[in-house]
LOGU-466954 format. One record per residue (C-alpha): x, y, z. Coordinates in steps of 0.5 Angstrom, whole numbers, plus 2048, in hexadecimal, padded with zeros to 3 digits. Example, Ala and Ser with C-alpha at 12.3 -4.5 7.8 and 13.67 -1.06 7.14 Angstrom:
2
8197F7810
81B7FE80E
***
This chain:
416
7DF8267D3
7DA8267CD
7DA82E7CD
7E182E7CD
7E18297C7
7DC82D7C3
7E08347C4
7E68317C2
7E282E7BB
7DF8357BA
7E68397BB
7EA8347B7
7E48347B1
7E583C7B1
7EC83B7B0
7EB8367AB
7E683A7A7
7EC8407A7
7F183C7A5
7ED83979F
7EC84079D
7F384279D
7F483B799
7F083D794
7F3844794
7FA841793
7F883C78F
7F8840789
80084178A
80683C78A
80583778F
809831791
80682A794
809824796
80781E79A
80B81879D
8098127A0
80C80C7A4
80A8067A7
80E8037AD
80C7FC7B1
8107FA7B7
8107F47BB
8127F57C3
8147F17C8
8127F47CF
8137F07D6
8107F57DB
80A7F97D7
8087FC7DD
80F7FE7E0
80E7FB7E7
8137F77EC
80F7F17ED
80A7ED7E9
80D7EF7E2
8097EF7DC
80C7ED7D5
8097EE7CE
80B7EE7C7
8087F57C4
8077F67BC
8077FD7BA
8047FF7B3
8068067B2
80380A7AB
8068117AB
8048177A6
80781D7A5
8058237A1
80782979F
80482F79B
80883679A
80583C796
807843796
80284579C
80183E79F
8068397A2
8038327A5
80682C7A8
8028267AB
80581F7AD
80181A7B0
8038137B2
7FE80E7B5
8018097BA
7FD8027BA
8007FD7C0
7FE7F67C1
8007F27C7
8007EB7C6
7FF7E97CD
7FA7EE7CE
7FD7F17D4
7FA7F87D0
7F47F87CC
7F67FA7C5
7F68027C4
7F88077C0
7FD80D7C1
7FD8137BD
8028187BB
80081F7B7
8048257B6
80182B7B2
8048317B1
8018377AD
80383E7AB
7FF8437A6
80184A7A4
7FB84E7A3
8008547A2
8078527A0
80D8537A5
8088577A9
8028537AC
80384B7AD
7FE8467B0
8018407B3
7FE83A7B6
8008337B9
7FC82D7BB
8008277BE
7FD8217C1
80281C7C4
8038187CA
80781B7D0
80A8197D6
80681B7DD
80C81D7E0
8108237DF
8178207E2
81781A7DE
8158177D7
8118117D8
8108117D0
81880E7D0
8168087D4
80F8067D2
8098077CD
8048097D3
8068097DA
8058107DD
8048137D6
7FE8167D3
7FB8197CD
7FC8217CC
7F98257C7
7FC82C7C6
7F98327C2
7FC8397C1
7FA83E7BC
7FE8457BB
7FD84B7B7
80384F7B7
8068557B4
80D8567B2
81085E7B2
81785F7AF
8188677B2
81F8667AF
8248627AB
82685D7B0
82085E7B5
81A85A7B5
81485B7BA
80F8557BB
8088577BE
8038517BF
7FE84D7C3
7FD8467C4
7F88417C6
7FA83A7C9
7F68357CB
7F982E7CE
7F58287D0
7F68227D3
7F381B7D2
7F58197D9
7F081C7DF
7F781D7E3
7F98227DD
7F88297DE
7F482C7D8
7F78347D7
7F48397D3
7F983F7D1
7F88467CF
7FE84A7CE
8018517CA
8088527C9
80D8577C6
8148557C4
8198597C1
8208577BE
82585B7BB
82C8587B8
83185E7BB
83785B7B7
8388557B3
83A8517B9
8358547BE
82D8547BF
8298577C4
8228557C6
81D8587CB
8168567CC
80F8567D1
80A8507D1
8038517D5
80084A7D6
7F98487D9
7F88417DA
7F283D7DC
7F38367DF
7F08307E3
7F58327E9
7F583A7EA
7F483F7E5
7FA8457E5
7FD84B7E1
80484B7DF
8088517DC
80F8507DA
8148557D8
81B8537D5
8218557D1
8278517CE
82D8517CA
83184C7C5
83884D7C3
83C8497BE
8438497C0
8468447BB
84383F7B6
83E83B7B9
83F83E7C0
83A8437C4
8398457CB
8328477CC
82D84A7D2
82684B7D3
82384D7DA
81D8507DC
8178507E2
81184C7E2
80B8507E6
80684B7E8
7FF84C7EB
7FB8467ED
7F48467EE
7F58447F5
7FC8437F7
7FE84B7F6
80384E7F2
80A84B7F1
81084E7ED
8158497EA
81B84A7E6
81D8467E0
8238457DC
8278417D7
82F8427D6
83483E7D3
83A83D7CE
83B8397C8
8428387C5
8438347BF
84A8317BE
84C82D7B8
84A8267BA
8448287BF
84082D7C2
83F82E7CA
83A8327CD
8398357D5
8328377D6
82E8397DC
82683B7DC
82183D7E1
81A83C7DD
81283A7DE
8118337DB
80A8317DA
80882B7DF
8038267DC
8008257E3
80082C7E6
8028337E5
8098357E1
80F8337E6
8158387E7
81B8337E4
8228367E5
8278327E0
82E8317E0
83182D7DA
83882C7D7
8388287D0
83D8267CB
83B8247C3
8408217BE
8408237B7
84281C7B4
83E81A7AE
8408127B0
8408127B7
83B8187BA
83A8187C2
83781D7C7
83881D7CF
8358217D3
8348237DB
82F8267DE
82C8297E5
82482B7E6
82182E7EC
81982D7EB
8158337EF
80E8347F1
80C83A7ED
80783D7F2
80B83B7F9
81283B7F6
8148347FA
8198307F7
8158297F5
81A8257F1
8228257EF
8248227E9
82B81F7E7
82C81C7E0
83181A7DB
82F8187D4
8348157CF
8338137C7
8378117C2
83680E7BB
83B80B7B6
83A80A7AF
83D8037AD
83B8047A5
8378087A1
8318047A3
8328017AA
8338057B0
8338047B8
8318087BE
8318087C5
82E80C7CB
82F80D7D2
82B8117D7
82C8117DF
8288167E3
8278177EB
82081A7ED
82081C7F4
81981E7F7
81A8237FC
8138237FE
81381C800
81B81B802
81C8167FD
81F8147F6
81F8107F0
82480E7EC
82380C7E4
8278097DF
8268087D7
82A8057D3
8298047CB
82C8017C5
82A8017BE
82B7FF7B7
8298027B0
82A7FE7AA
8278027A3
8257FC79E
823801799
822809798
81B80879B
81C80279F
81F8017A6
8207FC7AB
8217FE7B3
8237FA7B9
8237FD7C0
8247FB7C7
8227FF7CE
8247FD7D5
8208027DA
8228027E2
81E8067E7
81F8057EF
81C8097F5
81D8077FC
81680A7FD
81280B7F7
8108037F5
80D8057EE
8148087ED
8178017EE
8187FD7E7
81C7FA7E2
81A7F97DA
81D7F77D4
81A7F87CD
81C7F57C6
8197F87C0
81A7F67B9
8177FA7B3
8177FC7AC
8158037A9
8138047A2
81380B79F
80E80D799
***
């Protein structure tokens, strides 16, 4: 672990020195810098801190969240950084006082304008350990871990024609999980992607990616070959299709071919838009290798300025990447709606219902999350919030999936 940290510090130091050099070069030219700070304080009542069926623990949580966002724009350098520190104090001592961190840094430099770029991202946040359910919607810490994702991508952009663009690049990505159950990954990939605007309404694309992944479970190489198109047939309406083949070579499990795709149609109407989509993609799992996830969804979104809403239905199949065995099937419906009473007062409501069928254990879990919210702007810089969340989870077999939870949170946020 210490060796890993020293290596990361050394690599990050080299990048920082390089960026400082670019900063000195671009500093002589016109540049814009902005900073935005905010401070939020929240008081939460939670009647089931650990999400248990019996012996429920109640506590009052005080949260203090200072935030800072920085932007720097120069002809050769664009940089954005945002950081939030989340201090949590539990009045009854059910959990020790702790700090949570949320960091998001994006950086782009252009050593050669409109030809050679270097993109860098650094993200540190808290994430759910489950691929099929987002525990961060239900709790501050249960079944979650801190994750740090660092990526650097030097790439070239070629323009062989007026409407044709070719991107060639390399990406190094390092994913680290604080929890021992998380699977750390280091990815090296090279890629080529071509796009062509064949007409005002039609865009074509094709590409290839060669990936080498080193992880804590089983290393593998992957080759992706894909092609796609997107056609706009009316204002705010389009149909799209991308399809390809993934060729995996696992260190111990052999070679496997797995096709993937993403297809759908989106139609815009006067008062709402609708979208139907089907996809088969490789999705990263925090506690294992990536999984093959087949998703089918239909959604509708209103364009009302006073009462916007969204409703979506989805079906997802989760398969083991190496054996292609169906592990979990997810059925879900999600709806959100908000209403602006006045210029300073707005309410919101949300509902998520999900059924998770574990095909390996022949059992299931039903989940229901229902939320209500109220926002009031005292002034241009100060706002008040009041939120309530009800969580229900039940499984006939998995005892840890049986619980009820009520959360009530009041907060105030000031922007400087």
